[in-house]
DOBATI-94709 format. One record per residue (C-alpha): residue in three letters; x, y, z. Coordinates in Angstrom, 1 decimal, padded with zeros to 4 digits, always signed. Example, Ala and Ser with C-alpha at 12.3 -4.5 7.8 and 13.67 -1.06 7.14 Angstrom:
<sites>
SITE   type        u        v        w
SITE    Ala   +012.3   -004.5   +007.8
SITE    Ser   +013.7   -001.1   +007.1
</sites>
This chain:
<sites>
SITE   type        u        v        w
SITE    Met   +038.4   +068.8   +014.7
SITE    Gly   +037.4   +070.7   +017.7
SITE    Lys   +034.2   +070.9   +019.8
SITE    Gln   +031.8   +073.8   +018.1
SITE    Gln   +029.0   +075.8   +020.6
SITE    Thr   +026.0   +073.8   +020.6
SITE    Val   +022.6   +075.2   +020.8
SITE    Val   +020.5   +073.7   +024.1
SITE    Leu   +016.6   +073.5   +024.0
SITE    Arg   +014.6   +073.1   +027.0
SITE    Asp   +011.4   +074.5   +025.9
SITE    Gly   +008.4   +073.0   +024.3
SITE    Leu   +010.3   +070.1   +023.8
SITE    Ser   +007.5   +067.7   +023.3
SITE    Asp   +006.7   +068.9   +019.8
SITE    His   +010.2   +069.4   +018.5
SITE    Pro   +010.4   +067.1   +015.5
SITE    Ala   +013.2   +064.6   +017.0
SITE    Val   +011.2   +064.1   +020.1
SITE    Leu   +008.7   +063.3   +018.3
SITE    Ala   +010.1   +060.9   +016.2
SITE    Trp   +011.9   +059.1   +019.0
SITE    Arg   +008.5   +058.8   +021.3
SITE    Arg   +007.0   +057.0   +018.3
SITE    Leu   +009.9   +054.5   +018.9
SITE    Glu   +010.1   +054.3   +022.5
SITE    Ser   +006.9   +056.1   +024.2
SITE    Gly   +008.8   +057.7   +027.5
SITE    Asp   +009.7   +060.8   +029.2
SITE    Val   +010.3   +064.0   +027.0
SITE    Pro   +014.2   +064.9   +027.1
SITE    Ser   +015.2   +066.6   +030.3
SITE    Ser   +017.2   +068.9   +026.7
SITE    Val   +017.9   +068.9   +023.2
SITE    Glu   +021.0   +070.2   +022.0
SITE    Val   +021.6   +070.7   +018.5
SITE    Leu   +024.6   +069.3   +016.8
SITE    Lys   +023.8   +070.2   +013.6
SITE    Pro   +021.2   +073.1   +012.7
SITE    Ala   +018.3   +071.5   +010.8
SITE    Lys   +018.3   +072.1   +007.4
SITE    Arg   +016.6   +070.7   +004.2
SITE    Lys   +018.4   +067.2   +004.0
SITE    Cys   +020.0   +067.0   +007.4
SITE    Ala   +019.8   +067.7   +011.3
SITE    Val   +021.1   +065.9   +014.1
SITE    Phe   +020.6   +066.5   +017.6
SITE    Arg   +021.4   +064.9   +021.4
SITE    Leu   +018.3   +064.2   +023.2
SITE    Asn   +019.3   +064.1   +026.9
SITE    Gly   +018.1   +062.1   +029.8
SITE    Val   +015.9   +059.3   +027.4
SITE    Ala   +018.6   +056.2   +027.2
SITE    Ala   +019.2   +053.9   +029.8
SITE    Gly   +021.2   +055.8   +033.0
SITE    Asn   +019.4   +059.2   +032.3
SITE    Gly   +021.6   +059.1   +029.3
SITE    Ser   +021.5   +060.5   +026.0
SITE    Ile   +020.8   +059.4   +022.3
SITE    Val   +021.7   +060.8   +019.3
SITE    Ala   +018.8   +061.6   +016.2
SITE    Lys   +020.2   +062.2   +013.1
SITE    Arg   +017.3   +062.7   +009.7
SITE    Arg   +018.1   +063.0   +006.5
SITE    Glu   +016.7   +062.4   +003.7
SITE    Arg   +015.3   +058.2   +003.5
SITE    Ser   +017.7   +057.4   +000.8
SITE    Gly   +020.9   +058.7   +001.9
SITE    Leu   +020.3   +057.2   +005.6
SITE    Asp   +019.2   +054.1   +004.4
SITE    Leu   +022.9   +053.5   +004.0
SITE    Glu   +024.1   +054.7   +007.1
SITE    Arg   +021.6   +052.8   +009.0
SITE    Arg   +022.6   +049.4   +007.3
SITE    Phe   +026.3   +050.2   +007.8
SITE    Tyr   +025.1   +050.7   +011.4
SITE    Thr   +022.9   +047.7   +012.0
SITE    Glu   +024.7   +045.2   +009.2
SITE    Val   +028.2   +046.1   +008.7
SITE    Leu   +029.7   +047.0   +011.9
SITE    Pro   +028.2   +044.1   +013.7
SITE    Ser   +030.8   +041.7   +012.0
SITE    Met   +033.7   +043.7   +013.6
SITE    Ser   +035.5   +042.8   +017.0
SITE    Leu   +036.0   +046.1   +018.0
SITE    Pro   +033.5   +048.5   +019.8
SITE    Thr   +030.9   +050.2   +018.0
SITE    Leu   +027.8   +052.4   +018.8
SITE    Glu   +024.4   +050.8   +019.4
SITE    Val   +021.9   +051.6   +017.1
SITE    His   +018.7   +052.3   +019.1
SITE    Gly   +016.2   +052.3   +016.4
SITE    Cys   +015.4   +054.2   +012.9
SITE    Leu   +011.9   +055.7   +012.0
SITE    Glu   +010.3   +056.8   +008.3
SITE    Cys   +008.1   +059.4   +008.1
SITE    Arg   +007.0   +062.3   +005.6
SITE    Glu   +008.3   +066.0   +006.8
SITE    Asp   +005.2   +068.6   +006.3
SITE    Asp   +007.6   +071.5   +005.2
SITE    Ser   +009.4   +069.8   +002.7
SITE    Gly   +007.0   +066.8   +001.7
SITE    Glu   +010.1   +064.5   +000.8
SITE    Asp   +010.5   +061.7   +002.4
SITE    Gln   +012.4   +061.2   +005.5
SITE    Ser   +014.3   +059.1   +008.1
SITE    Trp   +015.1   +059.2   +011.5
SITE    Leu   +018.5   +057.2   +012.9
SITE    Phe   +018.7   +057.2   +016.5
SITE    Leu   +022.4   +056.1   +017.8
SITE    Glu   +024.0   +055.6   +021.1
SITE    Asp   +025.7   +059.0   +022.6
SITE    Ala   +029.7   +058.9   +021.5
SITE    Gly   +030.4   +061.6   +023.8
SITE    Glu   +032.2   +064.6   +023.9
SITE    Arg   +035.8   +063.2   +023.5
SITE    Trp   +036.8   +064.5   +019.8
SITE    Tyr   +039.2   +062.2   +017.3
SITE    Asp   +042.7   +064.1   +017.6
SITE    Arg   +044.8   +062.9   +015.1
SITE    Gly   +048.1   +064.2   +016.9
SITE    Ala   +047.3   +061.4   +019.8
SITE    Ser   +049.1   +058.1   +018.9
SITE    Asp   +046.5   +056.2   +021.2
SITE    His   +043.7   +058.0   +018.7
SITE    Leu   +045.9   +056.8   +015.7
SITE    Asp   +046.4   +053.1   +017.2
SITE    Leu   +042.6   +053.1   +017.1
SITE    Ala   +041.9   +054.2   +013.6
SITE    Val   +044.2   +052.1   +012.3
SITE    Arg   +042.9   +048.8   +014.2
SITE    Trp   +039.4   +049.9   +013.2
SITE    Leu   +040.0   +050.5   +009.8
SITE    Ala   +042.0   +047.4   +009.1
SITE    Asp   +039.1   +045.1   +010.8
SITE    Leu   +036.4   +046.8   +008.7
SITE    His   +038.4   +046.4   +005.4
SITE    Thr   +039.2   +042.7   +006.5
SITE    Arg   +035.5   +041.6   +008.0
SITE    Ser   +033.2   +043.4   +005.5
SITE    Ser   +034.3   +042.6   +002.0
SITE    Asp   +031.1   +040.6   +001.6
SITE    Trp   +029.2   +043.6   +002.0
SITE    Ala   +031.6   +045.8   -000.3
SITE    Ala   +029.7   +044.7   -003.5
SITE    Gln   +026.6   +045.6   -001.7
SITE    Met   +027.8   +049.2   -001.0
SITE    Pro   +027.1   +052.2   -003.7
SITE    Asp   +029.5   +052.6   -006.9
SITE    Thr   +031.7   +055.4   -005.7
SITE    Gly   +034.7   +055.0   -008.4
SITE    Pro   +035.8   +057.2   -010.9
SITE    His   +032.2   +057.1   -012.7
SITE    Tyr   +030.7   +058.1   -008.8
SITE    Phe   +032.8   +061.3   -008.9
SITE    Gln   +032.0   +061.4   -013.0
SITE    Thr   +028.2   +062.1   -011.6
SITE    Val   +029.0   +064.2   -009.2
SITE    Ala   +031.4   +066.8   -010.6
SITE    Glu   +028.6   +066.8   -013.6
SITE    Asp   +025.7   +067.5   -011.2
SITE    Ala   +027.7   +070.3   -009.7
SITE    Ile   +029.0   +071.9   -013.1
SITE    Arg   +025.2   +071.7   -014.3
SITE    Gly   +023.7   +073.6   -011.0
SITE    Val   +026.7   +076.1   -011.6
SITE    Arg   +025.5   +076.9   -014.9
SITE    Ala   +022.3   +077.0   -014.3
SITE    Ser   +022.9   +079.9   -011.5
SITE    Leu   +024.5   +082.2   -014.2
SITE    Asp   +021.4   +084.1   -015.2
SITE    His   +019.9   +084.6   -011.7
SITE    Pro   +019.3   +088.4   -011.8
SITE    Ala   +020.6   +089.1   -008.4
SITE    Leu   +023.9   +088.0   -009.4
SITE    Ser   +026.3   +090.9   -010.5
SITE    Ala   +029.0   +090.5   -012.9
SITE    Glu   +031.8   +089.7   -010.3
SITE    Asp   +029.5   +086.6   -008.8
SITE    Ala   +028.7   +085.3   -012.1
SITE    Ser   +032.6   +085.4   -012.9
SITE    Val   +033.3   +083.3   -009.7
SITE    Leu   +031.0   +081.1   -010.5
SITE    Arg   +032.1   +080.7   -013.7
SITE    Ala   +035.5   +080.1   -012.5
SITE    Thr   +034.1   +077.5   -010.4
SITE    Ala   +032.8   +075.4   -013.2
SITE    Ala   +035.9   +075.8   -014.6
SITE    His   +037.9   +074.0   -011.7
SITE    Ile   +035.6   +071.4   -011.6
SITE    Glu   +035.7   +070.4   -014.8
SITE    Ala   +039.4   +070.4   -014.9
SITE    Ala   +039.2   +068.5   -012.0
SITE    Arg   +037.1   +066.2   -013.5
SITE    Gly   +039.1   +065.3   -016.5
SITE    Thr   +042.5   +064.9   -014.5
SITE    Gly   +040.9   +062.7   -011.7
SITE    Thr   +039.2   +060.3   -014.5
SITE    Gly   +041.1   +060.9   -017.7
SITE    Ser   +038.3   +061.9   -019.1
SITE    Arg   +037.6   +065.4   -020.9
SITE    Arg   +034.2   +064.7   -021.8
SITE    Pro   +032.4   +067.9   -021.2
SITE    Ala   +029.4   +068.1   -018.9
SITE    Pro   +026.3   +068.4   -020.7
</sites>
C-alpha cells in the first residue's frame, strides 16, 4: 500500500474537533498543522497533529464510534504491552458525544508511526511481520477468550446485515432498473458466499 496524498490544514486549528479533543486531555499549544489521513465521515476519521508531542513531534488522532474504538484501545493498552517487540505508545483516550450525529464517539491518540509503509516485497519487513505475529499469538492467548467473536457466526451476521441492507435499498426511487439489477446480483453473491463459507444455506431474513 503506497502513501496517499494528504490534506494539510493550517488555519482555524483551535476549533478542529481533533485538536479540541486532544487539548481536553493535554492542555497545551495548538498544533502547527493538522494532516487529514482519513477524511472525516460519520463513523471514523484519522488525523495527524503536528508539533504537539515531545520534541515537536506528532501524534495520530483516531475517531470512531465508542464501541468500535474500545476494542482497539484495549488492544493497544492491554495486549500489545505484553509483547517483547516495540509497539506504539498510547497518549490517551477520550469519550465524547458528537453534535452532528448525536452518537457516542471516542478519540484515541497514538504515537506517530511515521511515513514508512509496509512493503510485502521487502525481506526485512516480512521478517518483522512474522516475528510480530508470532509474538502476538504466543503471548496474548489469555486475551483470546475476551476478544469479540470473529468466527463463522460473526461473518454470518455481517453477511445477513449486508443482504438486508441491499434489499432495503431496492425500492429507492433514485435507482434505475440497471442499478437495482446490480444490487440484486450483489445480494445473490453475498448469499452464495455466506452459504459456501459456513456450510449453511439458510436465507437471510
